[in-house]
C-alpha positions in Angstrom: 89.2 63.5 93.7 90.1 65.7 96.8 87.9 68.7 97.3 89.4 72.2 97.7 88.5 72.5 101.2 90.3 69.2 102.2 93.5 70.6 100.6 93.7 73.7 102.7 96.4 73.6 105.3 95.0 76.3 107.5 91.4 77.1 108.9 89.8 80.3 106.9 88.3 82.9 108.8 85.7 85.0 107.1 86.6 88.8 107.4 85.2 91.6 105.6 87.9 94.4 105.6 89.2 96.9 103.0 93.0 96.7 101.8 95.2 98.1 99.4 96.9 95.4 97.2 100.3 96.1 95.5 101.4 93.5 93.0 104.2 93.0 90.6 104.0 91.0 87.3 105.9 91.2 83.9 103.8 94.4 82.8 105.1 96.1 86.1 103.7 97.3 89.4 100.2 98.2 90.4 98.3 99.4 93.4 94.6 99.0 93.8 91.9 98.8 96.6 90.3 95.6 97.3 88.0 93.9 99.9 88.9 90.7 101.7 86.5 87.9 101.8 88.6 85.3 104.0 91.9 85.0 105.4 94.0 82.2 106.9 97.6 81.9 108.0 98.5 80.7 104.7 96.2 82.5 102.2 93.7 85.2 101.6 90.7 85.7 99.2 89.8 89.2 98.2 87.9 90.8 95.4 89.3 93.6 93.3 88.2 95.4 89.9 91.3 94.5 88.1 92.2 91.4 86.4 95.5 90.3 88.2 97.7 87.6 86.7 98.4 84.1 88.4 102.0 84.0 89.8 102.3 87.7 90.2 103.9 88.7 93.6 101.8 90.8 95.7 102.0 92.7 99.1 99.4 94.2 101.2 98.6 95.6 104.7 95.3 95.1 106.5 94.3 96.8 110.0 92.8 94.4 112.3 90.6 95.3 115.4 91.5 92.8 117.9 90.5 92.5 121.6 93.3 93.8 123.9 95.1 95.7 121.2 95.2 99.4 120.9 92.2 101.4 119.7 93.4 101.7 116.3 94.0 97.9 115.9 97.1 96.2 114.8 98.6 96.4 111.3 99.4 93.2 109.4 101.7 93.4 106.5 101.6 90.2 104.1 103.9 89.2 101.3 103.0 86.3 98.6 101.8 85.4 95.4 98.6 85.0 93.3 97.4 81.4 93.0 94.0 81.6 91.3 91.9 84.4 89.5 88.2 84.1 88.9 85.6 86.3 87.3 82.9 87.5 89.8 79.9 89.6 89.5 81.4 92.8 88.3 85.0 92.2 89.6 87.5 89.6 90.0 87.9 87.2 92.8 91.8 86.6 93.8 93.1 83.7 95.7 96.7 84.4 97.0 99.3 82.4 99.0 100.7 84.2 101.9 104.3 83.5 102.0 105.3 85.6 104.9 103.7 88.0 107.5 104.5 90.3 110.1 102.8 92.7 112.7 104.0 96.2 112.2 105.3 97.8 115.4 103.6 100.9 116.6 104.9 103.9 115.1 106.9 102.1 112.3 106.6 104.0 109.0 104.7 101.9 106.6 104.5 103.3 102.8 101.0 103.0 101.5 99.4 101.6 104.8 97.8 105.0 105.9 94.8 104.3 103.7 93.9 101.3 105.9 93.9 103.4 109.0 90.5 104.7 108.8 88.0 104.0 111.8 85.0 101.6 110.8 
């Protein structure tokens, strides 16, 4: 049997950043704060205090502090779907596939992203 780490298509990077996750499932739409644990070009793992449903669509913004970028960092917008949900100590761990992402241009109006514009 092949282990999970051997099936991954992209290298994961540990990253502890807050984000706001917006998702859609058969019950409707929701928006909640979450914390990233790691991210790659094709997926993200985060914790949230809600029980999300696998196969739900999701969207999130994360502000990255990158060398050579403006002081406020760069804003990454990601869209994908939830692959796995697991109970964790007092919360829920969520693995999600990133289907597409883009870097938001400076000055572009981004609904819901202002929460992630705080200085660390």
